[in-house]
C-alpha positions as CSV (number, residue, x, y, z in Angstrom):
1,M,-33.1,-53.2,5.0
2,T,-30.2,-51.0,6.2
3,K,-26.7,-52.1,5.7
4,S,-24.4,-52.3,8.7
5,L,-20.9,-50.8,8.8
6,A,-18.2,-51.5,11.3
7,C,-16.3,-48.7,13.1
8,R,-12.6,-49.0,12.3
9,N,-11.7,-47.9,15.8
10,C,-13.9,-50.0,18.1
11,S,-15.6,-52.5,15.7
12,A,-19.1,-51.4,16.8
13,L,-21.7,-52.0,14.1
14,V,-23.7,-49.0,13.0
15,D,-26.3,-48.3,10.3
16,E,-25.1,-47.1,7.0
17,G,-25.2,-43.3,6.9
18,A,-24.1,-42.9,10.5
19,R,-21.7,-39.9,10.9
20,R,-20.3,-40.9,14.3
21,C,-19.9,-44.1,16.2
22,P,-22.1,-44.1,19.3
23,V,-19.5,-46.1,21.3
24,C,-16.2,-44.3,20.6
25,N,-17.3,-41.2,18.6
26,G,-15.1,-42.3,15.7
27,A,-15.9,-41.3,12.1
28,R,-14.2,-44.0,10.0
29,F,-16.4,-47.0,9.0
30,T,-16.0,-49.9,6.6
31,D,-18.3,-52.5,5.0
32,D,-15.5,-55.0,5.0
33,W,-16.2,-56.9,8.2
34,A,-17.1,-60.5,9.1
35,G,-19.0,-62.1,11.9
36,Y,-20.7,-60.3,14.8
37,V,-21.5,-60.7,18.4
38,R,-24.1,-58.9,20.6
39,I,-22.8,-58.0,24.0
40,A,-25.5,-57.2,26.6
41,H,-23.4,-56.9,29.8
42,P,-19.8,-56.1,28.8
43,N,-18.6,-56.1,32.4
44,R,-19.9,-59.6,33.0
45,S,-18.9,-61.1,29.6
46,E,-15.6,-62.9,29.1
47,L,-15.9,-62.3,25.3
48,G,-16.6,-58.7,26.0
49,R,-13.5,-58.4,28.1
50,R,-11.4,-60.1,25.4
51,L,-12.7,-57.8,22.7
52,G,-12.2,-54.7,24.9
53,V,-16.0,-53.9,24.8
54,T,-17.2,-51.3,27.3
55,E,-20.6,-50.5,26.0
56,P,-23.5,-52.9,25.2
57,G,-24.2,-53.4,21.5
58,A,-23.3,-55.3,18.4
59,Y,-19.6,-55.7,17.4
60,A,-17.9,-57.1,14.3
61,L,-15.5,-59.9,15.1
62,R,-13.1,-59.1,12.2
63,V,-12.7,-55.6,10.6
64,R,-10.5,-55.1,7.6
């Protein structure tokens, strides 16, 4: 099982070993995150708008 890391810039969840975030192209990740949400249609999702999500995917709710 692969461990997920959260992008420190946009909170997108990526597999351990990723070099770049597929959402924001950031390169800083952390394993210190809690909770997650999957957003399928960010433009139609109130939660997606509140989180500032622009791309479909899984996002951490809290990133330290």
